N, C-alpha and C positions, 0 to 999 in steps of 0.2 A: 565345477564340471566338470575340467580337467583332471582329478582324481573318479572321475565314474571311469574314464575312458576305456582306465585298460583291463576293468572289469565290465565296461562294453565289451570288449576285441575276443578277452576268456570266455563272457558269456557262449560269445559266437561262434569260436573257435570250434571245431570238430562239428556244428550243427550243421543237417543233413536238412535242404526245402527242395523240395517235390513242381514241379512247372507245368502245368500239360499244357498241350498242343497239338492245333488237326493233327500233324502227322511224328510229333514222335512223344515225349515225357521225360522231358532234362533234368535232370544229379546234381547239384549244386554239395558240397562240403566246405564248412568256414567259407561262405562266400567270394569258391572257386570254379567252377566249373569243370566234374567230376566225369557224367557219361550221357549218355540220353538212347533210352530206350527207342530204337523205330516201331514201325506200327501202322505207318499209312495204308492203303488198300494197293499201290502197286510194291505193297515189301512181300516177299516167298515166303521167309521163314524170321517173324526178332530180332534184329540182333540188337547189343549196346555200343556203339560206340556214335565217336571216339573215345577212351582211357586214359586218361588224363593219372599220373602220379601225383603228393599233395606239390611240388615245384613246378605244378605245369604244367607236363612233359607225353604227348598223347604214345603209347606204348604201343597202339595198333596199329598195325598197316594201315592206309591215306587209300591205297585203291581196294571198288572202287564203288567207291566212293565221292573220292579229292582224288581228283591229279594234284601227284607231287612232283618233279622234275628229278627226274634218276630213278625211280623205284620202281620194284617188281609190279608188274602185271601181268603175271602164269594165278590162275585158278579163284576166278572170278565167284569165282560162291562160299569163297575166305572172308566174311565179311566182319569186321569188326567182332561180336565174342557172340555164344552161341549155343542150341540146343538142334539135337537132328539126329536122323542116323540114314545111314545110308541105303538099307533092306527094309524096309519093312511089307512084309508079304508080297516083293518083290520090288514096290518100288522104294524111285531113288529118294530120301527130303536134302541127301547130305547137298548129293549138285545142282539141283534145283535150280538153276538165277533165268536172267533173262539175257544176262552174257554168255553161260555157260552152253560150249562145243552141242552137248545134247543131253540139255534141258529137255525134261520131261512135262514141267505143267504144273509136278506136283506143290502145296503148299502147309506151309501152318498159319492161318490163319489166326490172326488176332476174332475171337466174342466179343467179349467181356474184360473191362478193366477194370476189375468191384476196390481195388483201391491204391488211392497214391499218396503218397501222406509226408510231410517231412517232420524231420524233431530233432531229436542225439540220437536217434535211428531212422534213415526215409525208406516206407516200402511202398514197390512196385508188386503185387497182387492185381493174376490178370487168369481166364480161360481163353484159353486156344482147340485149338483143330487143325488134323493135322488128313491133308482130306487131298483122294490122288487128283488128279487129273479130270475123270470122269466127274467129281464132286459129290465119292466116291467117301466118307468120313472110316476112317479108320482106329485113332485116336483121340481118344477129348484131353487134353492136358489145365492141369492145374498149374499156378508157378508163382512160386512172392519167392521176388528177388530184395532182399532186405542190406544200404546201404549204408556203415559207419570207418569211422576214424578211428584211428591209433594213434596218440601221435602225427606222425610221416608216414603211416600205414593208411594203406585206403583200400577197403574191402569190402568186398562184394555174398552177400552169402542168399546160395539159389536151392530149395525145396519146390525140388517138383515132382509131381503125383501125374505117371501118367496111365488110363483106363482106358483097354482094349472098348471097341461099339461092337466087335463082332472077333473071334476067332484072330491074332493077328500071330506073326512069324520075325522076332528077330531076327535079320541072315548073320551068317557071320560073315562079314565083312570086318576090312576095316578103315572104307570110307566113314571115320563117327568115334565124339558122339556130341560129346562137348567139350567145346575147342575155343581156340580162339586164333588171328593169321596179328606176331609178332613185329610193328616195326624194324625195315630193316638193318637199323648197325647190333639191335640185342639181337637179331639171330648167330649162332653159328656161321654157316657157309657164308664168307664175307664179311660176315659183320665183331661183334666185338665177342657175341653171346657164349655161355656154355650150360646146356640142360647136365642136373643134380640131384640124382632121390634120393629116397628115404634112405637108402642107403649107403649113399656114399656114394654111388657109382656114380661119374663123369662123362658127358658127351654123345649123341645119339648112336652109336655104332652099341653105348653097353644099355642105354638105358632106350633106344628102341623098342618093341616087345613086351615089355619086360613088365613085371608087378613088380608095382610100389606105393604108397601108403599115400604121398604126394612127391612134385617134382619141380623145384627149383631152377626157371632161367633170367639170367642176367649179365647184364655186360653192360655199353657202354650207351648212353645217345647225348648226345650235345653237349661232351664234356659231361653229368654226371653220368656215375653207377647208379642201376639198379635194375632188383626185380620182382620178375609177378611168378608168384607161386600163386599153380592150382593143389589142390586137399580133396580128396575123398572122402565120407564120411565112412565110419569102420562099420551104419547100420545098409549102405548100400548094396545093391545085388555086384553077383563078383569081386566082391573089395577083399583084397589091393586089387584099384581095377590098374589093366592094361595103359599101358598109352603109344598112342599109337604122337611122338612129339617128334618132328624131325629139325633140321642142318638150314632149313630151306625159309624155319620160319615159322610151319603150322606148328601147336602147340595145346595135344588135346587128350581127355581121358578116354577110355574105350575097354567095353569088357566081353565086345562081344567078336572080335577083330581075332581068335585062336588062334586056328589054322595060316592066318598070313605073317599071323606074328612068330610064328616055330616052324613056315610055313612047312608043316606035317598038315598033314588034307586024310588023318587020323584022328586030329583033335577041330574039335566044336564047341565055336564063343556062342550061336544061336539059342537062343531064346524065346517062344514062345508061350500065349498067356490064353486064352478062351474071351470069348464075352463076357465081359465085366471083371477082368481078368486082372487087379495092379505094379504097376509098379514104380517104385519110390524111390529119389536121385536126390542126392544132397551133397552140394558141393560145395570150397572155398576157394573162389579169388583173392589174393590180397597181391600189393602195386603197392614193392617198402626200396629205402633207397639201401644203397648199397649192394651188396655181391652177396654172395649163396652166405658164407665162414663167418659176413658176418653181425646177421640177425640166426635169433633163433625160431629158423622154421619148428623144431620139436618139440620147442615150447609154445607154437604159436599153433601147433596139428594137436600139442594135447588140448587144449585149451578150445579146439573148434571138434577135435570128440565129443569132447563131454557134454556139447548142445543137443537140448531137447529136437 
């Protein structure tokens, strides 16, 4: 029996277990918590929280889901890891939150969870509706999230298809779209973090509002060097995406906010869809040990870019 234990441990290493609960779907990798998708009736927009490294450190800010002494408590709508946008037919899905100062009551509602299955890779697939305060559905969203490991790297692949139920316009605003809020120690401002893009530019002034295929945000968390990479698939609209990545810990990819990013009102990043029109977005989030230079992010991006 003892000789079988290493084989059993090896077989479990990297295995993904997914379990559905009334208000969330949990994801474990190798027998350790990785993340949870929150889907309860009081959730305005589905989000993943917490998100753990392979070593068990939460790389996302806990506020407002949990209270942690000394943690920043700005922007309560920055919950974990999310996808939404700040102007869809003038409806602000980005800042909609019960705790937000200018809450507008819009919601991305869970219509159906189609799949929640573990294995060598885990998959959560669901259908969501983007609904304004009056109950009008503006968009149908079909989302698949795939959870997997590569050694000490933890990855989430997002495949998001938006279908307009009526003519819609994604307005030009920096308040979007695919993003996460970093744990305070990882941010640049009063933290240990630095953001680096695919062109090797470092720091908020060089990265914010600029196009790049990927950005890595790395720093020290509880004595361990860790990084989070967001990758923009080359088939995405507007690739390479622009980045709404801030020193205070916001880390987001946004194709729509050009007049904000360039401080130029002649630029227009808005996108319009006819009724029945679609857009597809694919992203990879990678949590890795070490700083940016110690990881072959360009190589990891090449593998992601080759996926169909």
